[in-house]
C-alpha positions in Angstrom: 39.3 7.2 4.0 38.6 3.7 2.8 38.3 1.2 5.6 38.1 -1.8 3.4 41.5 -2.1 1.8 43.6 0.7 3.3 44.3 2.2 -0.1 44.1 5.7 1.2 41.3 6.7 -1.2 38.2 8.3 0.1 35.4 5.9 0.7 32.8 6.2 -1.9 29.5 7.8 -0.7 27.5 5.3 -2.8 28.9 2.4 -0.6 27.8 4.2 2.6 24.4 4.8 1.2 24.0 1.1 0.3 25.2 0.1 3.7 22.8 2.5 5.4 19.9 1.3 3.2 20.7 -2.3 4.2 20.7 -1.6 7.9 17.5 0.3 7.6 15.7 -2.3 5.7 17.0 -5.1 8.1 15.5 -3.2 11.0 12.3 -2.7 9.2 12.0 -6.4 8.2 12.4 -7.2 11.9 9.4 -5.2 12.9 7.4 -6.5 9.8 8.0 -10.0 11.0 6.5 -9.1 14.5 3.5 -7.4 12.8 2.9 -10.5 10.5 3.0 -12.8 13.5 0.5 -10.6 15.3 -1.9 -10.5 12.3 -1.7 -14.3 11.9 -2.3 -15.0 15.6 -5.4 -12.8 15.6 -6.6 -13.7 12.2 -6.5 -10.1 11.0 -6.5 -9.4 7.3 -4.2 -6.5 6.8 -4.2 -4.8 3.3 -1.5 -2.3 2.4 -2.8 0.1 -0.2 -0.1 1.6 -2.4 -0.4 4.1 -5.1 0.6 7.5 -6.5 -1.4 10.5 -5.0 -4.9 10.9 -6.2 -5.4 7.3 -7.6 -8.5 7.0 -5.4 -7.4 5.0 -2.3 -9.5 6.9 0.2 -12.7 6.8 -2.0 -12.3 3.1 -2.4 -11.7 2.6 1.2 -14.8 4.6 2.2 -16.9 2.5 -0.2 -15.5 -0.7 1.1 -16.0 0.2 4.7 -19.7 1.1 4.0 -20.1 -2.2 2.3 -18.5 -4.4 5.0 -18.9 -2.5 8.4 -22.0 -4.4 9.4 -20.1 -7.7 8.8 -16.5 -7.1 10.1 -14.7 -5.0 12.6 -12.7 -2.5 10.5 -9.8 -0.3 11.3 -7.6 2.0 9.1 -4.1 3.3 9.4 -3.8 6.6 7.4 -0.4 7.6 6.1 0.1 11.2 4.9 3.1 13.5 4.9 0.8 16.2 6.4 -2.9 16.8 7.5 -5.6 14.3 8.6 -8.0 15.1 5.7 -8.3 11.4 4.6 -8.5 10.2 8.2 -11.6 12.5 8.7 -13.3 10.9 5.8 -12.6 7.4 7.2 -13.7 8.4 10.7 -17.1 9.6 9.2 -17.9 5.9 8.3 -17.5 4.9 11.9 -14.4 2.9 11.5 -11.5 3.1 13.7 -8.7 5.2 12.3 -5.1 6.1 13.3 -3.4 8.9 11.5 0.4 8.7 10.9 2.1 11.9 9.6 5.4 11.1 8.1 6.7 14.7 7.6 9.5 14.6 5.0 9.4 10.7 4.7 7.5 9.3 1.7 6.4 6.0 3.2 5.1 4.1 6.2 7.5 1.6 7.9 6.8 -1.5 9.9 7.8 0.1 13.3 5.1 2.8 12.8 2.6 0.2 12.0 3.5 -1.8 15.2 2.7 1.3 17.4 -0.5 2.1 15.4 -2.0 -1.4 15.9 -1.4 -1.1 19.6 -3.2 2.2 19.7 -6.1 0.9 17.7 -6.6 -2.3 19.8 -7.6 -4.4 16.9 -10.3 -7.1 17.3 -9.6 -10.8 16.3 -11.1 -11.7 12.9 -11.0 -8.1 11.8 -9.8 -6.2 8.7 -7.0 -3.6 8.8 -6.6 -1.2 5.8 -3.3 0.6 5.6 -3.4 3.6 3.3 0.2 4.2 2.6 1.8 7.6 1.6 0.9 8.4 -2.1 4.2 7.5 -3.8 5.1 4.7 -6.3 8.8 4.4 -5.4 9.6 4.3 -1.5 6.7 2.3 -0.2 7.7 -0.6 -2.5 10.8 -1.2 -0.4 9.2 -1.4 3.0 7.4 -4.6 4.1 4.9 -3.6 6.8 4.0 -7.2 7.6 0.8 -6.9 5.7 -1.3 -9.9 4.5 -1.8 -8.5 1.0 -0.3 -5.6 -0.9 -2.7 -3.8 -3.4 -1.4 -1.4 -5.9 -4.1 1.1 -7.1 -3.6 2.7 -10.5 -6.0 5.2 -12.1 -6.6 5.6 -15.8 -5.6 9.2 -15.6 -2.0 8.3 -14.7 -0.9 6.5 -17.9 -0.8 2.8 -18.7 2.9 2.5 -18.6 3.2 2.9 -14.9 4.1 -0.7 -14.3 7.2 -0.4 -16.5 8.2 2.9 -15.0 7.8 1.8 -11.4 8.5 -1.9 -11.5 9.4 -2.5 -7.9 5.9 -1.4 -6.7 4.1 -3.7 -9.1 6.6 -6.6 -8.7 5.8 -6.5 -4.8 1.9 -6.2 -5.3 -0.5 -9.2 -5.0 -3.3 -7.2 -6.8 -3.3 -4.4 -9.2 -6.5 -2.4 -9.3 -7.1 -0.1 -12.3 -9.5 2.6 -10.9 -11.5 5.4 -12.4 -12.7 3.3 -15.4 -15.6 5.7 -15.8 -13.1 8.2 -17.2 -11.8 5.9 -20.0 -13.8 7.7 -22.8 -11.8 10.9 -21.8 -8.3 9.6 -21.5 -5.7 7.8 -23.5 -5.3 4.6 -21.4 -5.1 1.0 -22.7 -6.3 -1.5 -20.1 -5.0 -4.5 -22.0 -1.5 -3.0 -22.4 -1.4 -1.9 -18.9 -2.3 -5.4 -17.7 0.3 -6.9 -19.9 2.9 -4.6 -18.6 2.1 -5.6 -15.0 2.1 -9.3 -15.9 5.5 -8.8 -17.6 6.9 -7.3 -14.3 5.0 -9.7 -12.0 3.5 -12.9 -13.6 1.6 -13.8 -10.5 -0.1 -10.4 -10.0 -3.9 -10.4 -10.1 -5.8 -7.8 -12.1 -9.0 -5.9 -11.4 -10.8 -2.9 -13.0 -13.1 -0.7 -11.0 -14.7 2.7 -10.7 -14.8 3.4 -7.0 -16.9 6.6 -7.4 -19.6 4.8 -9.6 -19.2 1.5 -7.5 -18.5 -0.4 -10.8 -16.6 -3.5 -10.1 -17.1 -3.3 -6.3 -18.5 -6.9 -6.2 -15.4 -8.2 -7.7 -13.3 -6.3 -5.1 -15.4 -7.4 -2.2 -15.2 -11.0 -3.5 -11.4 -10.7 -3.6 -11.3 -9.5 0.0 -13.5 -12.5 1.1 -11.2 -14.9 -0.6 -8.1 -13.2 0.9 -9.4 -13.9 4.3 
């Protein structure tokens, strides 16, 4: 029964859902604040990679680690619902990696990240890459305490993704359009996609790359250097 006005009507399920969501996000934000303080105190650049499945996060991470591992201590937190297949690819580069399997959950949360960074024993002045679960909806809601949020979008997905999933692109600092080597084979308009992203988030930065071909990697590595 409704506990707000005593009207005797059943309490609306939507109201309970909103209250539960608020409590969940408040708790997450508390842990995110702790993570952010830790990263700041130890001068750790923490990058939260978000995208739909198959956008190329792991390939880009492998290329990035190979380019930077002789200059920085690098660690990776791998988020997947099941398996450690991506973590195996990361481990092959020599970087520290911590796997988080979320089961039925479609995102990482700040509490999980807090435990993972303790297990990894991160070095000061290092770089932490967080590869979030492939999903353009749920991860947008959860602050992990990251320094920067990078949304990866591949040209095989369609150029209207920023309009269809606005929360993700509104919360991102950088949008990377990946797999540009496939542009001759797909119907994808980079200018329109960039305009859509700017419409959602005027301050978002934009970049195009092909991680498999290493096109645009200098721009990406330069962005990381400036982010530090």
